[in-house]
N, C-alpha and C positions, 0 to 999 in steps of 0.2 A: 266432571271437570270441564269448564267452559274456556275455550281459547278464542280470544277476539280475532276477527278476520284480519285485522291490521297487524297482528302479531307475526304472521308469516313474512310480510314485507319488511318489518323491522328486523326479524331474524336474518333475512337475506342481506340486508344492509350492514348488519354487524359482521357477518361472515366475510363479505366483500371488503369492508373496512380493515378487518384483521389481516386479510390476505394482502391488501395493498400496503399496509404499514410493514408487515413482515417482508414483503418484496423490496420495499424501499430500504429497509435496514440491511438486508442482504446485499442489495445493489451498492449501497454506500460503503460497505465493509468488504467488498469482493477482493480487493488487493490483499488485505490482511488474511482473509480466508484462504486465498491462493497461496500465500506465503507459508501457511501452516502445513500445506500438503506438498510443497516443492522442496527439493534439496538446495542447500546453500552452495553458491558458487565459490570458487577459489578467489580470495581477495586480490591476488596478484594479477588476475586477468583483467580487472577493472581499471588498473592504473595506467595512465598514459606512458608510452614508451619513450617519448622524446624529451622528457624532463630529466636533466642531470642534476643530481644533488651533490653539493660539495660542502663539507663542514670544516673547511680550513680556517675559518675566521675564529677568533678567540671567544666570541659571544655565541657560538654554535648556531648561527643563522644559516639557513639553507639557501644557497644561490641557485635559483631556477633558471637564470639566464646564463647560458654557457657560451663564452666567446670562442671556445675551441671545439665547436660541434663538428663531428665527422660525417 
């Protein structure tokens, strides 16, 4: 079986290209991959504490501007 001398160079280029594409995919999806392995935070910790919601209006609109802030 005869292997062309240029075959080794082409094989190295294919391996480098596959490694580059794989690395780019992993780099672009790193946040999603990280989220797979981390625990979810409590949703209440992310909410701002200074917003007061009032649902006194008949259309159930939330009033985020509170005049009686303490």
